[in-house]
Kinemage of the C-alpha trace (Angstrom):
@kinemage 1
@onewidth
@group {chain A} dominant
@subgroup {mainchain}
@vectorlist {calphas} color= white
{ca unk a 1} P 0.058 0.041 -0.093
{ca unk a 2} L 0.754 3.662 -0.692
{ca unk a 3} L 2.145 6.061 2.286
{ca unk a 4} L 1.816 9.474 1.843
{ca unk a 5} L 4.823 9.956 3.804
{ca unk a 6} L 7.285 7.649 0.890
{ca unk a 7} L 4.994 9.609 -1.998
{ca unk a 8} L 3.167 12.803 -0.898
{ca unk a 9} L 1.437 12.892 -4.198
{ca unk a 10} L -0.817 10.079 -3.694
{ca unk a 11} L -4.174 10.788 -4.128
{ca unk a 12} L -6.788 7.756 -4.794
{ca unk a 13} L -8.505 5.844 -2.202
{ca unk a 14} L -6.540 3.323 -1.332
{ca unk a 15} L -9.256 0.071 -0.904
{ca unk a 16} L -8.311 -1.271 3.041
{ca unk a 17} L -10.207 -4.256 4.305
{ca unk a 18} L -13.415 -2.537 6.312
{ca unk a 19} L -16.477 -4.152 7.796
{ca unk a 20} L -19.931 -3.179 9.066
{ca unk a 21} L -19.436 -3.328 13.052
{ca unk a 22} L -23.652 -2.872 14.064
{ca unk a 23} L -26.771 -4.547 13.211
{ca unk a 24} L -28.881 -1.425 12.418
{ca unk a 25} L -30.135 -1.183 8.698
{ca unk a 26} L -30.444 2.714 8.830
{ca unk a 27} L -26.903 3.766 10.011
{ca unk a 28} L -23.596 1.746 9.202
{ca unk a 29} L -20.769 1.886 11.682
{ca unk a 30} L -18.006 0.736 9.330
{ca unk a 31} L -14.409 0.134 10.467
{ca unk a 32} L -11.549 0.138 8.375
{ca unk a 33} L -8.510 -1.652 9.021
{ca unk a 34} L -5.391 -0.279 8.872
{ca unk a 35} L -6.643 3.482 7.820
{ca unk a 36} L -3.667 4.718 8.012
{ca unk a 37} L 0.007 3.521 7.845
{ca unk a 38} L 2.248 3.049 10.585
{ca unk a 39} L 4.439 6.092 9.141
{ca unk a 40} L 1.716 8.689 8.686
{ca unk a 41} L 0.371 7.645 12.180
{ca unk a 42} L 3.649 8.279 13.528
{ca unk a 43} L 4.171 11.340 10.771
{ca unk a 44} L 0.861 13.317 12.483
{ca unk a 45} L 1.937 12.588 15.875
{ca unk a 46} L 5.471 14.115 15.470
{ca unk a 47} L 3.387 17.452 13.618
{ca unk a 48} L 1.169 17.694 16.025
{ca unk a 49} L 4.616 18.915 18.454
{ca unk a 50} L 4.784 22.263 16.419
{ca unk a 51} L 1.178 23.060 17.579
{ca unk a 52} L -0.133 24.266 20.835
{ca unk a 53} L -2.557 21.704 22.871
{ca unk a 54} L -5.141 22.426 25.315
{ca unk a 55} L -7.982 21.083 27.179
{ca unk a 56} L -10.426 19.908 25.048
{ca unk a 57} L -13.780 21.933 24.178
{ca unk a 58} L -17.229 21.343 23.176
{ca unk a 59} L -19.653 23.012 21.661
{ca unk a 60} L -22.440 24.949 23.476
{ca unk a 61} L -25.168 27.206 21.589
{ca unk a 62} L -22.721 27.750 19.039
{ca unk a 63} L -19.058 28.173 20.827
{ca unk a 64} L -16.394 26.414 22.255
{ca unk a 65} L -16.387 25.678 26.041
{ca unk a 66} L -14.946 23.523 28.367
{ca unk a 67} L -17.160 21.107 30.355
{ca unk a 68} L -16.385 18.273 32.751
{ca unk a 69} L -17.749 15.653 29.489
{ca unk a 70} L -14.610 16.090 27.989
{ca unk a 71} L -11.153 15.914 29.872
{ca unk a 72} L -9.056 15.300 26.973
{ca unk a 73} L -6.015 17.248 25.686
{ca unk a 74} L -6.516 18.654 22.083
{ca unk a 75} L -4.216 20.446 19.193
{ca unk a 76} L -5.775 21.142 15.430
{ca unk a 77} L -3.095 20.506 13.323
{ca unk a 78} L -3.765 23.185 10.510
{ca unk a 79} L -5.264 22.129 6.397
{ca unk a 80} L -2.795 21.241 4.111
{ca unk a 81} L 0.090 22.662 6.213
{ca unk a 82} L 2.254 20.178 4.368
{ca unk a 83} L 1.940 17.393 0.940
{ca unk a 84} L 2.027 14.848 3.849
{ca unk a 85} L -0.909 16.017 5.888
{ca unk a 86} L -2.479 17.390 2.718
{ca unk a 87} L -1.859 13.793 1.362
{ca unk a 88} L -3.172 12.123 4.512
{ca unk a 89} L -6.442 14.642 4.270
{ca unk a 90} L -6.986 12.817 0.882
{ca unk a 91} L -6.566 9.353 2.309
{ca unk a 92} L -9.219 10.244 4.702
{ca unk a 93} L -11.671 12.028 2.574
{ca unk a 94} L -11.295 8.483 0.566
{ca unk a 95} L -12.876 6.557 3.638
{ca unk a 96} L -15.468 8.384 4.032
{ca unk a 97} L -16.762 9.239 0.560
{ca unk a 98} L -16.421 12.753 0.856
{ca unk a 99} L -14.701 15.743 -0.880
{ca unk a 100} L -11.268 16.818 0.715
{ca unk a 101} L -13.032 20.673 -0.138
{ca unk a 102} L -15.492 20.028 3.022
{ca unk a 103} L -12.497 18.529 5.230
{ca unk a 104} L -12.574 20.880 8.273
{ca unk a 105} L -8.862 20.601 10.224
{ca unk a 106} L -7.886 17.752 12.182
{ca unk a 107} L -8.008 17.066 15.052
{ca unk a 108} L -5.757 14.904 17.334
{ca unk a 109} L -7.030 13.942 21.185
{ca unk a 110} L -4.855 12.375 23.369
{ca unk a 111} L -6.738 10.361 26.281
{ca unk a 112} L -4.291 9.319 29.575
{ca unk a 113} L -5.678 7.324 32.701
{ca unk a 114} L -9.153 8.512 33.730
{ca unk a 115} L -9.932 10.739 30.846
{ca unk a 116} L -13.497 10.601 28.440
{ca unk a 117} L -15.846 12.136 26.080
{ca unk a 118} L -18.872 11.547 27.203
{ca unk a 119} L -21.658 10.307 24.884
{ca unk a 120} L -22.415 13.444 22.528
{ca unk a 121} L -23.129 13.755 19.060
{ca unk a 122} L -20.456 15.656 16.314
{ca unk a 123} L -23.614 17.042 14.522
{ca unk a 124} L -24.310 20.969 15.571
{ca unk a 125} L -27.816 21.813 16.855
{ca unk a 126} L -27.685 25.028 14.382
{ca unk a 127} L -24.999 24.570 11.062
{ca unk a 128} L -22.117 26.695 11.413
{ca unk a 129} L -21.271 29.400 8.942
{ca unk a 130} L -17.887 27.435 7.712
{ca unk a 131} L -18.434 24.180 6.512
{ca unk a 132} L -21.860 23.261 7.879
{ca unk a 133} L -23.377 21.140 9.616
{ca unk a 134} L -21.103 17.884 10.167
{ca unk a 135} L -22.396 15.155 8.134
{ca unk a 136} L -19.369 12.592 8.573
{ca unk a 137} L -16.751 11.475 11.085
{ca unk a 138} L -13.598 9.324 10.411
{ca unk a 139} L -11.736 8.668 14.057
{ca unk a 140} L -8.562 6.534 13.063
{ca unk a 141} L -6.313 5.827 16.761
{ca unk a 142} L -3.266 6.750 15.960
{ca unk a 143} L -2.024 5.289 19.079
{ca unk a 144} L -4.724 2.756 20.388
{ca unk a 145} L -4.869 0.981 24.263
{ca unk a 146} L -4.241 -3.177 23.089
{ca unk a 147} L -5.256 -4.226 26.643
{ca unk a 148} L -9.249 -4.390 26.668
{ca unk a 149} L -9.037 -3.878 29.991
{ca unk a 150} L -8.247 -0.674 29.804
{ca unk a 151} L -11.238 0.753 28.143
{ca unk a 152} L -11.016 3.761 25.978
{ca unk a 153} L -13.356 2.238 23.448
{ca unk a 154} L -15.953 4.478 21.399
{ca unk a 155} L -19.095 3.394 22.427
{ca unk a 156} L -22.385 4.701 20.389
{ca unk a 157} L -25.128 4.021 23.012
{ca unk a 158} L -28.419 4.144 20.410
{ca unk a 159} L -26.885 1.750 17.979
{ca unk a 160} L -27.469 -2.113 17.798
{ca unk a 161} L -24.506 -4.780 18.477
{ca unk a 162} L -24.449 -7.544 15.747
{ca unk a 163} L -25.936 -10.358 18.671
{ca unk a 164} L -28.644 -8.095 18.889
{ca unk a 165} L -27.826 -6.081 21.893
{ca unk a 166} L -28.297 -2.184 22.712
{ca unk a 167} L -24.973 -0.561 22.778
{ca unk a 168} L -21.438 -0.778 20.299
{ca unk a 169} L -18.141 -1.155 21.539
{ca unk a 170} L -15.564 -0.080 18.920
{ca unk a 171} L -12.078 -1.546 20.639
{ca unk a 172} L -9.404 1.330 19.996
{ca unk a 173} L -6.956 -0.751 17.793
{ca unk a 174} L -3.520 0.698 16.591
{ca unk a 175} L -3.982 2.003 12.791
{ca unk a 176} L -8.084 1.855 12.236
{ca unk a 177} L -10.742 4.155 11.267
{ca unk a 178} L -14.120 4.243 12.441
{ca unk a 179} L -16.168 5.488 9.563
{ca unk a 180} L -20.037 7.071 10.200
{ca unk a 181} L -22.530 9.146 9.278
{ca unk a 182} L -23.820 11.669 11.364
{ca unk a 183} L -26.760 13.070 9.624
{ca unk a 184} L -29.691 11.669 6.967
{ca unk a 185} L -30.428 12.952 3.990
{ca unk a 186} L -32.703 15.275 4.912
{ca unk a 187} L -29.634 16.828 6.877
{ca unk a 188} L -31.620 15.273 10.151
{ca unk a 189} L -29.484 14.467 13.342
{ca unk a 190} L -28.690 10.719 13.124
{ca unk a 191} L -29.849 9.904 17.388
{ca unk a 192} L -27.897 6.233 16.968
{ca unk a 193} L -24.651 8.359 15.868
{ca unk a 194} L -25.054 9.499 19.436
{ca unk a 195} L -20.870 8.366 20.650
{ca unk a 196} L -18.391 9.008 23.051
{ca unk a 197} L -14.523 8.022 24.068
{ca unk a 198} L -15.042 5.567 27.323
{ca unk a 199} L -12.744 6.506 30.086
{ca unk a 200} L -9.274 4.875 29.733
{ca unk a 201} L -8.631 2.695 33.169
{ca unk a 202} L -4.979 2.083 33.136
{ca unk a 203} L -1.629 4.085 32.833
{ca unk a 204} L -1.213 3.938 28.921
{ca unk a 205} L -2.023 6.925 26.564
{ca unk a 206} L -4.764 6.498 24.133
{ca unk a 207} L -3.932 9.158 20.807
{ca unk a 208} L -7.193 9.800 18.270
{ca unk a 209} L -7.300 12.008 14.726
{ca unk a 210} L -10.839 13.061 15.216
{ca unk a 211} L -11.714 13.755 10.998
{ca unk a 212} L -14.844 15.540 10.484
{ca unk a 213} L -16.553 16.441 7.094
{ca unk a 214} L -19.486 19.025 6.466
{ca unk a 215} L -22.142 20.046 4.222
{ca unk a 216} L -20.018 22.728 2.654
{ca unk a 217} L -16.668 23.684 1.420
{ca unk a 218} L -14.657 24.690 4.445
{ca unk a 219} L -13.015 27.364 4.847
{ca unk a 220} L -9.299 27.317 6.572
{ca unk a 221} L -9.096 31.780 6.384
{ca unk a 222} L -11.696 31.979 8.227
């Protein structure tokens, strides 16, 4: 498979093995195996060091605020800051089936012991001026948690598991990407897209990459 670090001009969608991990016919949680390659993941982790890391924020009434429901730390990378980052963005757009122009700046999120992000929607109550409504999310585990006893799963409480039980947990396996739609064809928020980052219960670190696509182009200059 082609790596963006080796070839920053790469633009074609890589057809990684993927599977739908829930049983809902009207809402799909798609798991993409090795969505990003090891050197791509490390490149983003190293790139993060160029930016300021801050306490994670949540959106409330159109404003970004700190809240006890989200205790991780995050860094936004400048969109298309170099050819490698832009190449990775195009790969993610391929996974989402969405145009690169509608992708926001990538966000790296770090979870350490006892940190979490309680269930929430990525879509907004009211669309923003820049990018409009968030329609699609791709979440990649740049650094996962190998021990299942340590928590850190991505949890969809309103979705149905393959065995018919309520609630879907996606294991944070390094390199894997999770893709889902936040809104339906009419632009309405999908209730089953409610999700959260479960608390990390061991002395380990999970590093995730949020990639959000809107229904309108996103202007990095705004």
